[in-house]
Each structure stands twice: as C-alpha cells, then as structure tokens.
N, C-alpha and C positions, 0 to 999 in steps of 0.2 A: 585255227584247228583246236577242237576240245581235246583234251587228252583222255584216254581211257580210263585211267585212274580217276579224273575229275568227274566222269560220267557216272562211274560207279559210285563215288561219294556223293553226288547229287541225289542218286536215286535213294541211297541210304537215309539222306536227310529229308526226304519227302515223308519218312514214317516218324522220323525223330525229333526235327527241328520245331521250334514254335512258329507260327505263322509268318512273322515278320523276317525269318531267316531263310525261307522256301526260297530255292532257284526258281526264276521266273522263265516259263518256257520261250515267250516272246523273246525276252532280254538275251536268252541262250541263242535262239535262233540268229538275232542280229550279231551276236558276237561271232558265231561261225560264219556269217557272211562276211563281217569284217576280216576276220582271219584269212578267209580265201583269197581276199583281193587287195589285201595290203601293199602288195609291191606291184601288181599287175594293173589295177584300175585307181591310181592316187585320189581322182575326184570323188569317185563313189566311196572310197575308204573314208574320205576326209565328211563327207556327207553322214555315213553311218556312224561315225563318233560322235558327230553333233546329235544324231537321235540318241545313242546309248547315254550320253551325257543327260540328255533332257529326261530319260527315264530312270535315272540311276537309283531312285528311291525304291523301285522293285527288285533291285538286284540283290544276290546274295554277298556275303563276304569274299568268297572265292570268285563271283563274277566280278567283283569290284576291283580285286586284285588282276584279274585278266584284262580289264579295260585299263587299268593304269599302265599295264605293259603296253597295250596297244597305244596308248597315248605317248608314252616314253618313244616308242617306234615312230610314230608319226613325228615327233618333234626332231629327231635325228634325220629321219628320211627328208623333211623340208630344210634342212641346215642348219637348224637350231641346236646344234650338237650340245653346247654346255648345258642348256635346259633338258635335253634328251639324257644326257649323262645323270646328271643330278637324280632325275626321275626314276631312273632304271636302278641307281645306286640305294635308293630308298628302300626298292624292292627287294634288292640283293640282301641288304641287312636285316629288315624287317620281317619278311615272309618266312613262315614256318613251312611253306610248301616247297619241297627241294626242286619240283619241277618249275615253279615260278622264279626261284632263284636263279636255276639254271639257265633259263631263257634270258632273263635279266642280266646275267653276266655275260652271255654270249652278245647281247645287243652292247654292252658297254664295251667290250673288246671292238667291235665293229666300228662304234662311234668313235672311239680313241684312234683307231686306224684313220678314220676320216679327218681328224682335225692334227694329224701328225704327232700326236703324242704317243708314240710306239712303246715308250717304256712302260707307262702306265697300262696300255692296252697288252703287253704281254704279261705283265704281274695280273691282271685280272683274268687272262688266259689260264695260267697256271692256276689260279683260285677256281674257276670254273671247271676246269678239266678234273679237279679233285674230287668233284662231285658224280663224275660220270659213272661210277659203279652203281650208284643209287638211282641211275635212269634206266627205267625199262623201255620206255617209247623210244623206238628207233629215231623217229622224227626230231625228238629234242637231242638226242645225241649228235643227228646231224648238225643241229643249230650251232653246236659248240666246235666241232671239226669245220664248218663254214668259216665261222670267225677265226679259227686258228689258220685256216687255210689264206684267209684274207689279209690278215696283219703278218703273216709270212712272206706273203708276195710283196707286201707295202715294204718290208725290211729288206727285200732282196734274198730271202732265205727261200729260193724257188724249189729247191728239193723238198723242202718241209711243204710248201704249198700244194706240190704234187702228191706227197703223203697224205695230207689230208683229203684231199680230192679223192683220191683213190679208195681211202676209208669210207667215204661216204656213197661210192659208187659200187663198193661192194659189200652194202649193208642194205640192200633191197631198197633203195631211194624212191620217193615219190617222183613223179614226173619234175615237179618244180626243182627239188633238191639235185635230182640228176642233171638238170640244165645248169643250174648254179655251180655244181661239182665241174661239169665239162667245162664252164666258163673259165673257172679257177685254174683249171688244168692247161686249158689254152692259153691264158695269159702268161703262165710260167715256162709253157714252151716257147712263147714267143720270145721272152726275155733270156731264155737260154740258147735262143737262135736254132730252134728244133721244130719250128712250125712250117718251114719251108715245103717240106714234103708230105705233108698233113693235109691236103686238100679235101679227101673224102672225108675224114675225122671231123674237120670244121664245116663242111656242109651238113654232116649228119647232126652237130651240135645245133646248128640254126634251125634245122627241121626239128628237131627235139624240143627247142626252147620255144618256137613259133606254136606247137603242139600244146606245150604247157602253159603258154598265153603270158610270157613273162616279158614285156617289150624292152626292159633295161638290158636283161642278160642278152637277148636277141639281137640288140643292136650294138653291144659291145663286140659281140661276136662278127657281126657284118662289118664294122670298123677295122678288125683284123682282117677279115676276109678281103677286104678293098685294098689294105696295104700289102696282101699277099700277092693279089693280083697286079698291084701297081709294080712291086718288086720283079714280077715276071715279065714285065714290059706292057702289060695289058692297060695303060693308064686311062684310056678313054673308057673302056669297060668297066672299070673299077669307079670311075665318075657315075656313069651312068647307074651301075649297080647300087652305089651308097646314096647317091641324091634322091633317088625314089622313095628312100625312107626317112626323109627328113621331116614331114609334117609328123609321123609317128614318133619320132625322136624329140622333137618339140614339145610333143603332147604329155610325155612323161614328167616334165618340169623339173628334171633332175640335172642340176649345172654340170657335174662332172661328167655327164654322158653327153651332154650337148656340146661341150667345150672339147671331148675326144672326138667326136665324129666331125665337126667342123675345122678342127686343126687338121684332121688325116686329109679332108677335102682340100683343103688350103695347100697342103703340101704335094698332095698329087696335081692339082693344078699349076703350081710354081714349076714342077718337073716338066709339066707339058707346054710351058711357056704362057699360059692364060692368066696374066697377072691381074687384070681386072677381078677375074674371080677366086683367083688366089687370095686377093687383098678383103675381098667380100667376106670369105669364110672365116678369114684370120680376125677381123673384127668382130664377126659373131661369137668366135671364142673369147675374146677379149671381154665382151659385153656380159658374160657370166660372172664378171665382178671377182669379189674376195675368194669365192669357192675355187677358183683356179689359181691361186697363188702357191707358188713354190713347185708348180707341176711341168711334167713334160710338155702338154698340149699348150700352156703360155709360153714356153720356150720357142715351140714350133711357131706359134702365131708371130712372135716378134720377130724370128729369122725369116718367115715368110714376107713381113712387111718390109724387111731391111733388105733383102734380095731383090724384092719386087722393085722397091724405089731405085735401087743401085741400076737394076737393068733399064729403067726407064730414064735414066739420067736424072732424076731428082735428088742431088748430092744432099741438100739440107734435110730433106725427109728422111733419105738413107742414114744420115749421121743420127738424127733423133731417134729413129728406130733401132739403129746398131746399138745405142747406148742403153735403151730398154731392154734390147736382147741381151747384150753383156749382163746388165744387173738381173735379168730373170734365170739366166744361165747359171748365174755364179750363186743366186739364191737356190736354184735347184741342185746344183752340185753341193752345196752345204747342206741340202737337205737330205741328200743321199748320204752323206758323211754321218750325219746326224743319226740317220736310219739305223745305219750299220753300228754305230756307237751305242746305240739304246738297246739294240738287239745284243750286242756281246756284254753289255753292261748287265741286263737282266739275266742273260744265261749264266754270267758269272755268280749273280746273286743266286740263282737256282741252284748252281753247283755249291755253292757257301751252304745253302740251307740242307741241301741232301747231304752235303758231308756232316753237318752239325747233327741232322738226325741220325746218320751212321754213327758219329761219334757217340750219342746220348745211347744209341742201341749196344754199341761195344762197351761204353762203360757199365751199363746194366749186366752185361755178361761177366765183365770185369768182377763186379761186386757181387755176383752170384758165386762165382769161381773161388773168389777170397773166402767167403763164408765157408765153403767146403774144403779149402785147403789150410785153414788156420791150423788143423792139429798135424798137418803133414811135414815131411822133413823139409830142411833147408834147400833141398833141390827143387822142390815145387815153388817155393818162395822165390828163388831166382828166376824161374820159368815165369812167373808172373811179372816179376822186374822187367825181364826181356820184351813181355808181350806188352806191357805199358810203353816201354821206349819205342817199340817198333811202332805203336799206334801215334805217339806224340810225333815221330818222326814223319810219319805218313801225313800228319795234320799240318806239320810246320812246311813240308814241301808243297802241298796244294795250296796251303796260305800263300807261300812265295810266289808259286806259279800263278794264281789269280791275280795277285798284286802286281806281278810283272805284266801280265796281259792288259791290266786295266791302265797302267802306265804307257803302254805301247799305244793303246787305241787312243788315248789322250793325246801323245805326241801326233800320232797322224792327223787327228781331227786338227790340231793347231798349227801345222807346219805344211809349207808350199812344198809339194812332191819334188818339183824339178830344182829348185834353189836349195831348199833347207831353212830358209828364213820364214820367218812368220807370214801365215796366208791373210788374207784381208780380212776376215771374220775375226781372228785372234789379234792382229795387229790393231784392228779397230777397238777392240775392248779393252786391251792393254793402253792404247793412246788415251782412251776416255778416262781411265784411272789415274794416269799420269797427269793429265790435265785437271783433274778434281784435286789431286794433291797439290799441284801448283796454285791453284785458286785459293786454297785452304791456306797456304803459306805465304802466298803474296808473290810467288816467284814468276818469272818470265819464263816462257817456253816458245820454240819455234818450230813450225811445220815447214818440211823441205820436202817437195813433190818434184819427181823428176820422171821422163817420158824419154825413151831412146829414139834417136832420130832415125828416120829412115828405115825402121826395123822390117818393115814388111817388105822392102826391096831386098834386103838381106836374106829374109826367106826364100822369096821368088828367085833370086840369082843364086844361092848357094845351097838352098835346101834346108827344112826345117832342124836337120840334125845340127847345123851350123848354127842356127837360130838359138836353138837351146843351149849349145855351148858359149853363145853369147851372153844369155841371160844368166847362167852360173858365172862367168867369169866377172860380169857386173856386180852381181849379189856379193861374192867373194871380196872385189876391190872396195865395196863401199862398207861391208862388213868390219874392215880392219880398221876403218876410223870411227867407228861406232863406240861411243862410252858405255860404261857399265849400266847407266840409268836410263840410256837413250832406247828409243823403239825404232825398230826397222822392219819394213815388210814389202811383200809383193802385192799390191792391190789388184793385180790381174794383167794378164797380156805382157806388155812391156813397160808397166807403170810401177813405180817404186815410191816408198816415201817414208820420211825418218820424222819422229817425234822427238825433239831435244829439250830434256827437262833441264830448266835453269839457265838458259841461252836467251840472249836478248838478239835483236835483229843481225847486229854485227857478226856475233859469233855464228848464228845460223847461216849467215851469208857466206861466212870463210869456210865453214864445213860443206855449204854447195859447192864453192869454188873447187876446194880441194877433192870432193867427190867426182867433180867435173872432170878434173885433170886427170885423175887416176882412170877415170874411164876411157878419156882419149888417148891414155899411154898403154892401153891394153894391146898386146902383141898378137896378130892374127895369125901369125906363121902357122901354130899347130894344125890350123884348121885345113891348111893346103892352098888358102886363098890369101890375097892381100886387100883388105880394105879397111877403112876407118870407121871405128866408133865413138859416136857422140851421143849427148843426151842435152834435152832443154829443161831447165829447172825453174821452179817457182817457190818463191819462199813467202811465208805470212807468220806474223808474230802475236802473242797475246794482247802485247800492249796496245795494239791498234785493232785488234779482231775479236777479241775476249775468248774464253775460254772454252767455248762449245767446240766440239770436236768437228761436227759437220761443217760448220761455219768456216773455221779454219782450212779444212781440207777444200772446200769450194774457193775461198781466197787464192790459196796457193795455186789452185789448179786454174785459175783465172791469170793468176802470173804466168804459170806455165806455158799457157797457150800464147801469152803476149811473147815469150821467148820464141815460141815456134814461128810466130806471126813475123818477128823480125830479124830471122836468119838462123834460128837453131845453135846450138852449142854455145848457150849463155845462160845468165841467170838474170832474174827478174824478181822483184820484191812487190808485192801486193801494196798499194797506197804511195808508191814513189814512182816517179817520172823515170828517174835513173837509179841505178844502184851501184855501189863500189864493185868493179869488176863485172859490171853487166855485161860488157861486150868483150869476149876474150882477146888476148893480144895475139898478135901473129905468130 
C-alpha cells in the first residue's frame, strides 16, 4: 500500500524532477498491487516481483526503495530469513525516508522472531518504536505494533501481546490489520488459558479474516477453533471442520502454518483412536523440515508417533519415536527458557539505557543548578551534595538489582529445576569445554552415564511425588562424591552423567561403583514406602573413544544399556567384555 506522504511527494516530483527521476505510473500500479496481495496471494506476489524487477529501469528512487522492501519481505516470507534480515537492515540504516525505515524495522523484528533470535528482535523493536511519533500513517504504526505483538507472544509475554493487539484494534485498522491483531490476541488468550469461553469471538475472527482474504491468519484461527472443539469433546466435528481447509493451508506454502494444522489434526486423531490418520498428519508435520525445529508442532508430531506406535504394540518404532520426542521436547523446553532469558536480558538493557538517559538528564540539571548556586551559601552547597549522593545511591541500587536479576535468570537457564544440578544443555557445554582442556593437556577423562532402574514402576506404584523425591536423593548422593573439576548433570528423565577430568578408566569405574553403592543405600522410609533404588552404569574413556563429547556420550550409553540387558544394578565399560566390579556382589 502506498503511503499518502509518498503520493504527495511523487506528485510534487512531476513538476520538479528531471525525466529520469519521474515516478512511473505503471510501476506504481504494480507496486500497489504487490502490496495488496503480499500475504494473501503468495504466487501472484512472487510473479509481480518478477515483473517489477524487469521494469526497474523506469522506477524512481522512492519506488526502488519500496521494491527493495517488498523483496526483503518475500525473502522472509519464503523462509530465507537471513537474506531477508540483511536486506531489511540495509534499508533501515540507509534510507532517508522514516516510513521506509519504520517498515523495514518492523520486518526485521518479525524475521528475528521467526528465527528465534528474540534478543535481537526485541532490540530492533525498541529502535523501531522510537520512530513512531514521526509516523502519521496509522497503517505504518500498525506494522510496528503487529511486530511487537508477534515477538511478545513468541517470548511468552502474552499480556504485552494483547496490549499491542488492542492498540491496533483501537486505531481504526484496515480489515487485514484487524484480522492480524485479532489473531495475535487469540494466540495470547489461548496460551493464557482464556480461550475456552470465547467461541463467538473466535468465529467472528475467522469471518473477519475470510472477508479480509488472509489465508494464513484464517487458518491459524481455524486451527485454534478445532482445538477448542476437541477440548470440548467434539473430536469428529473438529476433524471434519479443519480437514476441509487442508488444500487452502497447503496452498499458502507457509511451513509454520502447515505444520501447525497437521500437528493439530494428528493430536485430535490420536485422542480419537484413529492411529493411521494420526501418524499420517504427524509425518506431514515433520516433512516441513528445518522450519519446524524447536517448535510445539514438532513435539506434538513426535509424541503422536510414539504414542500411536505404543498403542499398536510396535515397541521398536515406539522406542525410536520416543527418543525423537524426548529430544524435540527438550529442545523446545530449552527454547522456551532461551526466549524468557532473551526477554529479560533485553528488558534489563532497556532499563539500563533508560536509567542512563535519566542519569544524563539529572546530571544536566545538576550542572545548571551548580552554576546558579556558586554564589550561594554553604547550605545550598550541602543540599547539592545530598542530591548527588541520593542520585548515586539510586544508580547503585538499580545497577545492583539489574545485575542480581541477570545472575538469577542465568542460573535458572543452567540448572535443572527439580534436582538443582546442571541441566542437559549446561552439562553438555561444560563437558565439551573440559574435554577440550584435557585434549590440549593430554589428560585422560572419563564419562560415566547412569539410568535409574525400573523408575517408571516407582512412579506408577507410588506416584510422581515419590519419583521426584528419588531423583533429588540420587542427585544429592552422587553430588557428594563429585570433585571440584568434575561435571555432573541430569540429561533428562531418570538419566544422569558425570564427566571426570583427569581420570583414567580405573578411576572412572571406581567412581561409578561408589555412586552405584550410594544409590542402593538410599533409605526410602521417609516416603512412607519401602522399595529398592538401583541404577545401571555405562563408562567410556577418552583413551579408547577420543575427546569428542557426543562420541563419549554414545559409547557410555551403549555400555549403560548393556548393564540394563545383563541384569541392571551394575557397571559396564565400553570396549571391555568385563569390567572390575561389573556385577555387584550380593
């Protein structure tokens, strides 16, 4: 859509510009058409960009910038976010037209949200919103609010997402913008658990988006409507409702939407007991490739495949799908934590900048005051000192509070919430650093991996509260024998691992045996139940497996499962038929 300001500027240019700089009416008409269909008709939009590129010689400088924006938009829309961000940044930094810079900034925010770089997205959101007072066109203001709402929902700040959506809805939006704002608010309501009783509003949103001709937002709304119907027990009706729009969903060629719809259908079919259809839609979700990484639809797809295989009695397939489900879920959980950390990090930076601006403002006030009171009495001088002391105390307090918050969020991102030891991501990173240190110094290192035996049975018999108690006791027992430079973490579920710096196989086996004994010695009486806790261990050393962390982990995992197969509650070493103490004494 061409801005009023740009139209007036083009009209003035007809009188003042030399012939080569005049705006082409035909080029302008194609630009208008491309703007109108950029999200609703992707194939037509792509064809129009080709025609515009072929006619670039007749375009004015302003038209070229608008075309550059549309090309950056098309790159991001088609999933080539790195190229789209690069093109939009060039416009944001070089354009003298504040409207072009504003649109480019909004596109950068949306693209960073799609690539999960939320910290950079939030930084560009702040830079873009700083220009909003210069923007007279409400549609352009809506661009920035839409980007702000989108990235707020991505990082889990759903109240902010609703706020941005309602800013758009209260600013006389176009039908397309009203559709998008409604979709943002709906997503926030869903994640806040506030969508259940909003059937009329959801149906109204679908009708509104149909009227606006926006298939992406329409079908996101339909997917949420289908979930709402399934949650209320109308699974068959939900399947019939959503399935009829699959051709329209596929025609958008938007991987995120396609994955969202298919994963929704897969979950509903699974709940209804139609495992064949559930698996079909789960695999259609997975076929969307890298665009689905670290996403809720990917986790849903692997969960559906796992549970379906389990129900069919295909244990081999169930195990394979469970591994994928576990990895996908862990990646998604880590992603959610990273989003929250990115949000807090940027909010902290914003507070610091705001405080710095306030500090500069106050310092200027102090300097002006100082010039006025130079000739005043000692009382005024003492008053100035008190003012400065209070100001410095305020700055010190906020600096301390900000630093404390940063350290807290960092600790939360690195620690397993249940046991208090390193989580998988933090353990893996620290272990890789330690192995690199050992490799450079020629030191041995050992990796000990263990898995609690029959842990699922403990959960099933005594409840998850007892299971959580067991995990904490095991973590405490094993942490006590961990040396200063060793690494100990929970890999997930009932699986733990040590990385032992400077230990050969013999020392690694000894630690594994000691850990096994301590686990077996845990007294379960505080739970009110009497049961035995044991673990199976696998050991691998750098002397036989090298210093690559993933290789060591895989070898230790192989040895661990050998311990499982041969009776549990024992230690096995990768590469050895037997190991000292492999079979525990009675």
